[in-house]
N, C-alpha and C positions, 0 to 999 in steps of 0.2 A: 535387385538392389538400388536403391535411390542414389544417383550421382549428382556431387554438388562441388564446387569450389571451394580451397582452402579458406577464402574469404567469407564465403556463407557459412561454412562450418563453425569459424571462429565467431561470426556474428549471431550465430544461433546459440552457441555454448554461452556467449556473454548475455545474450537477451535472457536465456532460461535462467541463468543465476540470477539475473536483475529481477525477474518476476519472483522467483522464490525467496530472495532476501533483499529486504528494503535497505540493509545498510551497505549494498554493494553499489557503488558508483564508478563512472568511467569517465575519465579526464585524459585530456592530452592535446597536442598540437595538430589542429584542423580536423577533430574528430566530430565536432558536433553539427552545424550547418552544412559544412562542406562534405561530410561524410567519411573523411579519412582520405590520406594521400593515395589509397588504394582500393578505396569504396567498403573496406570493412564495417564501418559503422553507418552506412547509407540506411535512413530510416529510424535510427535509435533514438535522435532527439526527439522524434515526433511522438514515438511510444512512451518514453520515459520522461522527457522534459528537460530544461535546460539545468535544473538542479542535480540531476543524475549523470547528465552527458554534458560536460563542460569544457569547452574550449579553453586552452591555457596559452600565456606567452611562450616564445621559443626560448625555453630555459630548462634544459634536460636536469640539471642540477636542482632547480626548485621543483620540477613535477616529482621526481623520485623522491625529495626531502618531504614534499608536501604528502605523498603516499605513505611514506614510513610514518610521519605524525599523525595521519588520518587512521592509519592502521592500528597503532599502538593505543588510539584512544577509542577503539570498538568500531570503526567502519572497516569496510572490505573493499578497498580501492583497487580498480583496474587502472593503471597508469600506462599511456603509451608515449613511447618515443618513437618520431615519425621514421627514422632510419636507423637500424643497429649501429652504424657507424658511428653515431654521437653518444653510444651508451656510456663510454670511458668520461664523459663529462659529469655525467651523475654517479660514478663509482665511489666517489667518497661517501655518499649519502647511502648509496646500496651497500657497499663493503665495511664501511666502518660504522654505520648508525643502523640500518635496519637488520644487517645479518647478526650484529652483535647486541641489540637491545635486551633481547631474552637474558642474556647473560650479564649485561650491565645493570640489570634490576633484579638479579638474584633468582631468575626462572619465572619472576611474577608477570612478565610482559609476553604478549603474544604480538607478532607483526603479521597478520595475514593479508598479504597484498600480492599482485601479480603485475609485473613489468612486462609488456607487449613492445618488442622492438623488430618490426619486419626486416628481413635481408634477403637478398637476391631477387629483387621485384623485376628485372628484365626491362625497365623502363627506358633505359639508356640514359639516365640521368649522369651528371657530370661523375667524376671519379670518387669525390668524398660521399657519394650518395649510392655508390653502385657495388659496394661489398656483395660478393656471392655467398650463398650458404657456406658457412664453414671458413669464411675469409678472415675471421678476427683471430689470429693465433693467440692461444691462451684463454679465449672466451669459454666460460662455463655456462652450460644451459641448466637452469634449474627448474625443474619442472613444479616442485612443491616447496615452500618453507612453512609446513605447518607443524606446530608444535615443537620447534627446534630441530626437525629432522629434515634434511635436504635430500630429495630424490634427484639423482643426475640423470640426465639422458643424453 
């Protein structure tokens, strides 16, 4: 059995989907040239180019809002929030827009998007950047929001 790191597995899965579907694109803080805070996206900008692997400003609300808008108009975005500790900054867009659009449009809208938010990296970063796995009380991990059905894990 092949052994790879979580980072390698995530990169392989995202790259596989981007090769399979031209509407998938990846964007977030430092994910392009830098390769992501934890190296997950190393080499992806070389393979897919800057139109499909895009660096963003540090604005979690804008990242999640842009992902929801792109998804509802036919793209399949993968949005990365650099640290899960900052997911709450984008919760209005995630909880009140992306999660409800299908219902706000009478079942005629789909919002196929992924939000990656790493936690528990063990980097020794300052307290606001060091939440360990499961460290956000009340956080819900949603594996899929396809066709209005959420799979919780």
